[in-house]
N, C-alpha and C positions, 0 to 999 in steps of 0.2 A: 426262396427262388433267387438265384444269382446268375451272373453272366450277361451276355449281350444277345438280345433277340433283334433280328432285322426283318422287317416286313416290307416286301416289295408289292406295292399296290395299295392305294388308299380309297378303294371303293367301299361298297357295303360290307363285304367280307373282311377286308383288311381293317376297316374302322371298328367293326365289332370285335375282332380279335384283340385289338389294342385295348378296347374298353374292358374285355373279359380279363386280360392280363393285369390291367391297372386295378381292377376291382379285387383281385386276389392278393394284392400287396407284394411284399418282397423287395429285394434291392436289385432286381434285374433291370438293366438299361434297355429301353425299347427305342429303336429308330425306325421310322416309317418313311419310305421313299415313294412318292406318288407321281406318276407321269403327268396327270392332269394338273392345271394350274389352280384348281379350286380346292377348297376344303372338302371333306367328305359330304356327300349328299345322297338322298334317297332316289335311286334311279327309277324305282317303280312309280314314283309320283310325277315323273316327267310328263306323262300323258295328261294328268290333271292340270299341270302347269300349262301345257299346250292348249288345253280347253279354256284357260283363263279363270279356273275355279280357285286357284291359289297363286301366290307370288313366290319369287325365288327364295326368300328367307324361309318359306314353309317347307322347302325340300332339304334344308340343311339338317345334318345329323348332329346330335349332341355328342361332343367329343370328349375323350378322356384327356385330362390335363394334369400336369405335375412335372416336377423337375426331372423325373426319370424318363419322360416321354418326349422324344424329339421328332416332330413331324416336319418333313420337307416336301412341299408340293412343287410341281413343275420341275421334277428331277427324275427324268427317265433313266432307268437302269439299262446299260448296254451289254453287260456281260457278267457271268458268274465264274469266279476262279475257285473251284472246289478245293484245290490243294492248299491255297493260301487262306481259304475261308474268308473271302471278301468279294464284294461286287464293285463293278466300275460303273460310273454314271456319265451321262453325256457331257457334263461340265468338267470332266477329268478327275472327279473325285473318286476316292476309294473308301469303302466302308466295310470294316471287319464284322464278323459274327461268330457266335458260338452255335446259334441255331438260326436258320433262315426259313422264312415262311413266304411262299409264293402265293399271292392273291391278285394275280394279274388279270383276272376276269376274262372277258371275251370281246371280240371285235365284230362290228356289223359286217355282214357279207354284202359285197358289191358284185352283182352278177356280171359275168364276162360278156357284156353286150357291146356291140359297136356304139361308140359315142360316149362311153363312160370312163375312158382312160385317156386323159385325166378327167375327173368329175367336173362337169360344167357347174357354173354358179347356181343355176336354177334346179339342180339335182342334189338332194341332201339325204344322207342316211339318217335314221332316227335311232340313236343309241346313247349319246352323251348329253351333258348339259350344254356344251358348246353347240352340238347339233340342234338342240331344242331352241337355243337362241337364234341360230341362223334360220330355222323354219319360221319362227315368230316374226323375224325381221322381213322375210320374204312374203309372209302371209299378209302383212299390213298393206301392201299395195297390190295384192292378188285378188282375182275374182274366182278362178278355177284352180283346183288342185287335183293331182293324181296321186294315188298311193299304190305302189307296186308291192303286193303281198297281202293276202287275206287271212293271215294268222292273228294271234292274239294282239301283238303289238301294232300290226297294221290297222286293225279295226279300232283300237284305241286312238291311234293317230288320226284316222279318218273322222271319227266322232268328234275329236277335239277340234279339228279344222272346221268341221261343219258347224260346231257350236259358235265359231267365230264368224259365221256368215258366208263361208266359201262354198262354192258348188264343187262337191267332192265325188270322185269316182274311184272305186277300189278295183284293181285288176289282179286276178288270182289264176294261176295256171291249172288248178285242180277244179273239178266239177262242183265242189261245195266248200264253203268257208270253214276255217279252223279244222282242216281235215285231220290233224293230229289228235284232236280231242273229241270231235263230233262225228256222228254218222251223217250220211247224206240227207236224211229226213230233217234232222236238227239244223243242219246247214241251210236247208231251204227255208225253214221258218225264220232263222236268224237273218237271212238275206231279205226276207219280207219286212222284218222289223227295221232293218237299216234303211230300206227304201222309204218306209214311213217316216223315218227321222231325217230324210233328205240326203242320204248317201246312196249313190248308184253303185251297182255291182256288175262287173263283167267277169264271168266264170268260164273256166275251161279254155282260156286263150293264153298264149305264151307271148311274152315280149321278145321282139327280134332286134330291136335297136332303139337308139335315142338320138334325136337331133335337136339342137337349140339355136336360137339367134337372139337378137336384142328384144324381140317381141314375145317370146315364149318358148315352150318345150313341147316336143311331139314324141309320144311313145308309139313306136311301130309294133304291130301285132302280127301273128301268123294267120289271122283271119279278120277281114274287115279293114276299114280305113284307120289311119293313125288317130290317136286321141290327142287333142291339143289342150294345153293348160299353161298357167303361169308358173307352176311349181310342181315338181315331182319328188315325192318322199319315198325313199327306199326302205322297205321293211321285209327284207328277204332272208331273215334269220341271222344267227350269230355263229361265230366259230371261236373255240377256246384259244386264248393267246398263250401259246406254248413255245414261242420262239426262243426265249431265254433258257427254258428247261431243256429243249432239244439241243441247243448249241452247247450246253454244259454237259451233255452226255447222260442226262437223266432218262429213265424209261418213259416214253411218250407214245400213246396210241392216238385216239382222238383228243384226249386230254392228258395231263400229267398223271401217270398211274400212281395211286396211293393205296395203302393198306387200311385196316380198320382203325388205325390210330392216326390216319392222315399223313403218314410218312411216305416219302418217295423212295426210289431205289437208293438214295443217299440218306442214311438215318439222321443226318444233321440238317436235312431239308424237308419241310412239309409243304403241302399245297392244299388250299381250300377254295371253295367257291366255284365259279364258272370254269376256271382253268383245270380243276381237278377231276379225275375219273376214278370213281370208286366202284368196285364190283362190276366193271365193264360199262357203267352208266355215268352219264354227265347229269348235272343238276339243272343249272339255268334258273333256279328259283331262290328266293331269299331265305326261306325257312331252312332248307338243307345247308345253305352256306353258313347261317348263324349257328346251327347245330354243330357243324364242323369246327367253327371257331371255338365253341365251348369245349370240344374234345381236345383241341390242340392246347388251349389254355390249361386245362386240367393236367394234360401230359407234361407240359413244360414246367408247371409250378409244383407238380407232385400232388396236387389236390385230388387227382383221380388216376393213380398209376395204372389201374387196370381198366380204365374207361375205354370203350370202343364205340365207334360211330355206327349207328344202325339207321338207315334211311326209313322215313315214314311214308305211308301212301300219299300220293300227290293229289291235291285238289286244285283245279284251275278255276279262277274267278275272273270274269271279264269286267274290268272297271271302266265303264263308259255310261254317261248319262242316258237314261231311258232304256237300258239293256240290263236285265238280270239274268246272269248265266253262271251256272256251276257245273263243272264236269270232273269226274273222278274215275279212276280205274281205266282199264283197257276196254273200250266199247267199240273199237273199230272192226275187230275181227270176230271170228267164232270163239266161244268160250273154250279155254284149254283146261285140261285136267279131268279128274273123275268127280263123280257126284252129281246129284240132281240139280239141274239148272232151270231157273224160271226167268223168263223175259216178259216184262210188262211195259206197255207203251201207251201213251195218250198224246194226241196231237189236236190242236185247235189253231191252225194257221191264221185264221181271221183275227184271233186275239193275241197272236204272237206267243202262243203257249205250246210247249213240247216237254214231255217227261218220259224218260226211259230208265228202267231199273233192271239190273242183272243180279239175281240172287242165287247163291249156291249153298246148299246145306244150311238154310235159314240165316245166312250171312250175306250182307250186301257187298258185292265185289266190284260194282261199277254203277255209275249213274250219270245221266244228263238231265239237268233241270233248266229250262229256258222259259222266261216269263215270270210273272208274279206267282210264286208258290210258297205259301206259309210254312211248308214242311222242309224247306231247304236246310235250315239249321239242324233239324232232326236227322235228315239224310246224311249230312256231313258228319255228325256225331256217330251215327251207326257205322258208317264206312271207316271212320278214323279209329274207333275203338273195337271194331269187330264184334259188336253186340248183336244179339238175335233181333231179327226184324219182327214187327208186330204181326199178329195173325191176319189182321185186315190190311192187305197190301194197298188197297185204295187210299188209305190214310196218307201214305207216302206219295203215291202217284198223283193224287188230286189235291193234296194240300191240307187234308184233315188229319193232322199228326196226332196219333195216340199210341199207347203201348209202351214198349220197353224204355224209350227215351222220351221224356216229357217235352211239351211244346216250349222251346226256348223263346219263341216270339210272343207267346201268350203272357208270360210273367217270369221274370228272373227267379222268383220264389220257387217255381216248379223245376228249374234246371238242377240236375245233380251237381254236387261240388266238383266231381271229376270231369264235367263237361269242359271241353277245350273251347275257350272264347277266342283266343288269338293263336292261330296255327303258326304264324311266322316266328313267334317267340315262345310257343308252347306254354301259354298262360291259361290256367283253368279258372273257372268261376270261384272255386275254393281259394285260390291264391289271391284273387281280387278281394274277396271278402276278408281274408286275413290281413291284407294291406290296409283295407278300410278301417278295420278295428285297431290297427297299429298306428293310425293317425293320418292316412292318406284320404282325406275327406272330400274329394272331388274327382270328376272324371279325369281332369288334367293331372292331378296328383297320382291317381292310379296308373295312368300311362307312364308318368315319369318313373314311378317306383318299379313297375313290372315290365315296362316297355311295350305293353299291350297297345296296339294301334299304331306303332311306329314303323311297321313293315309295309305291307301293301295298303293298309288303311281300311280294309274291308270290315274290320270288327269295331270301328270307332263308335258306330251307333249302338252296338251291343254293350260296349263298355259304358257309354253314357246312360243306357237303360239300366244297367246294373247299379251305377252310381245313384241314379234317381230312386231306384227301389230301396237301396240301402239308406238313403237320406231319410226316407219315411219309416223304414223298418228298424233302423239302428241309428237314431240321431245322435249327435255329440252328447257327451255326458252332461254338459252344462246347459243343453237346450231345454230340458225340463225345468231346471232352476230359473233360466231366463223367463220361461213362460209363467212360472209361478210368481216370480217377482213382478212381472208386468200385471198379472191379475191382482196381486196385492196392492200395487200402486193405483190401479184403476178403482179398487174399492175405497182406498183412502181418499182419493180425490172426490169420489162421489159422496 
């Protein structure tokens, strides 16, 4: 691998690409230009930071280091000169490249409401580490908070602020929460769960404007009186940051259009992560971004000259204390395509439990699981692998997991080696076992070696469980000798 690789953007996608390139070796020089002043961090964990469960050092990503890697933070790129093969930065610098990778991510959407241009001090989008710091600073002296947006990020922000003791209200324009992932029935159960956790919900109302003064912020609605608070957090979605690509004349739709090898309309420029649009779709999730980084690294280094990016089915997990939610597949509309379709539903709103499965030709094509359901790991595996569902559908719907995929919650020993433990990094149980036997003899060592648990964090308990099981089933080679020596010493003393 030779030449100059220039990466624009030092978020989760850009940082992973640098790590992948560094791991493959070669003498390619890698320069990274990040607009944010921070080193790379895990954006997914910001809601956990907001809740006070972790500290800032816990969101930092492990970085690739070496003389061939030059990382420059706080260096926004202002233009791409494709003819000269260089980029210009805000400080007047010019940086040449043989191959350019755009990992510019996305920006928080600020709705075009009266009172939000410019943004008042009490109104803060929730997207970056700087946003999180501002929200935390405002929350220290606040009693009431409003969250505009009842999607995944909005609910995580609301739960985090509530965990800090604030009186929180979520305002969502649609009639049910997380309307992109959930059906109305699931949204209703979720709203009840949030209410029980101290988060109020206003559904089916649209914001019409914002006013602020020294005492607070008011969110005006199209129905009812304005809502007053000390802080307003905006969680109204994100938009791919395509300004550089568009100005450079690259093909841009909603995102920067790429092919199966993540190349843009200029073969010397690739795009990955939130800013990239592959097959007409945007990602917005960490697992696809990291998979795309692996593809680009293979292409640039020659490690996989024929490699192609193939998106995997998306599983959405809500990461908020007191809420267990997994949603996968398209459950919003009527099932498309041919074949026999089964729909199974169970709801217990009083207990905050809802389960819905969609099965076509003995394969799970979609599911919503809300509340404590021991079968959630099995359902995710069935969906992910396209494996046949068990004959007893109730085992999945009600949490008595049996059949084609064994109960991952019951014992790691029953999990097949092919079972995916970490979807963000595509790490299987078999890979964890192999790393354990190669010397990674703790949960932390397994995570460091395989990266399992370094994405959304949803699999950390599973990794710890597998490490605990392995510690008993496959102890270090000298453990038996230590035990025998201890026994001999005890006999000799006696």
